[in-house]
C-alpha positions as CSV (number, residue, x, y, z in Angstrom):
1,X,98.3,122.7,150.8
2,X,99.7,120.8,153.7
3,X,103.4,120.5,154.4
4,X,104.8,117.2,156.2
5,X,107.4,115.5,156.7
6,X,107.1,111.2,155.8
7,X,109.7,110.1,157.4
8,X,108.7,111.2,160.9
9,X,105.0,110.4,160.4
10,X,106.1,106.7,159.3
11,X,108.9,106.0,162.0
12,X,106.0,107.5,164.8
13,X,103.4,105.5,163.3
14,X,105.8,102.4,163.4
15,X,104.5,101.5,159.5
16,X,100.6,101.3,161.3
17,X,98.4,102.8,158.0
18,X,95.9,104.5,160.5
19,X,98.4,106.2,163.2
20,X,100.4,107.1,159.8
21,X,96.8,109.0,159.4
22,X,96.3,110.4,162.1
23,X,99.8,111.5,162.8
24,X,99.2,113.0,159.0
25,X,95.9,115.4,159.8
26,X,97.9,117.0,163.0
27,X,101.4,117.3,160.5
28,X,101.7,120.9,159.7
29,X,105.4,121.5,158.6
30,X,108.2,119.8,156.9
31,X,109.6,118.9,153.6
32,X,107.1,117.2,151.8
33,X,104.1,118.5,150.3
34,X,100.0,117.6,149.8
35,X,98.5,120.1,147.5
36,X,94.6,118.5,148.3
37,X,94.7,116.9,151.6
38,X,90.8,117.5,152.0
39,X,90.2,115.1,149.0
40,X,92.4,112.5,150.7
41,X,90.2,112.6,153.6
42,X,87.5,112.3,151.7
43,X,88.1,109.4,149.7
44,X,86.2,106.6,152.0
45,X,86.4,104.1,149.4
46,X,89.5,103.4,149.7
47,X,91.9,101.3,152.4
48,X,93.9,103.2,155.2
49,X,96.3,101.3,153.7
50,X,95.8,102.9,150.0
51,X,96.1,106.6,151.5
52,X,99.1,106.1,153.5
53,X,100.8,104.7,150.6
54,X,99.4,107.8,148.9
55,X,101.0,110.1,150.8
56,X,104.6,108.0,150.6
57,X,104.1,108.3,146.9
58,X,103.2,112.2,147.2
59,X,106.2,112.6,149.6
60,X,108.7,112.1,146.6
61,X,107.5,114.8,145.0
62,X,109.5,118.3,144.7
63,X,108.1,120.9,145.8
64,X,111.1,123.5,144.3
65,X,109.3,121.5,141.0
66,X,106.2,122.2,142.1
67,X,106.2,126.1,142.8
68,X,108.1,127.0,139.6
69,X,106.1,124.6,137.3
70,X,103.0,123.6,139.0
71,X,104.2,119.8,138.5
72,X,102.2,117.8,140.6
73,X,103.0,114.1,139.1
74,X,105.7,112.1,140.2
75,X,108.4,110.6,137.3
76,X,108.8,107.3,137.6
77,X,112.6,107.9,137.6
78,X,112.6,109.8,141.4
79,X,110.8,106.1,142.5
80,X,113.1,104.4,144.9
81,X,114.2,100.5,143.8
82,X,112.4,99.5,147.3
83,X,109.0,100.8,145.9
84,X,107.3,98.1,144.1
85,X,105.4,99.1,141.4
86,X,102.9,96.9,141.7
87,X,102.3,98.9,145.0
88,X,101.8,102.0,142.8
89,X,99.4,99.5,140.2
90,X,97.2,98.5,143.2
91,X,97.1,102.0,144.5
92,X,93.1,103.4,143.3
93,X,94.3,106.5,144.0
94,X,97.1,107.2,141.5
95,X,97.4,106.5,137.7
96,X,100.7,105.6,136.1
97,X,102.0,105.9,132.7
98,X,105.3,105.0,131.0
99,X,107.0,107.8,132.3
100,X,104.9,109.2,135.1
101,X,102.6,108.8,138.0
102,X,99.5,110.9,138.1
103,X,98.1,111.7,141.2
104,X,94.4,111.4,141.3
105,X,94.0,113.5,144.0
106,X,96.0,116.4,143.2
107,X,94.6,116.7,139.7
């Protein structure tokens, strides 16, 4: 498990995916979480942009839901309007259904 603050990562990196990933590797606190960060690092076959987007999608989840119910997926209802579904559908690290986003590296 890795805790991070996506907002801080994004601001520090100025939206640059490679920098965001570097800052993510050094992160150890925040309100956001990733259950299996090693799987993301080991996903050498995807771009830095896809990895950075994956981190951003993980940041939208509720840590309380994970602690109490073990939920690692994200309900589509929680996606803010400024996040395009195209970003989600084009990302090879996620899969989405009519109701939720499945974070494939968190399974």
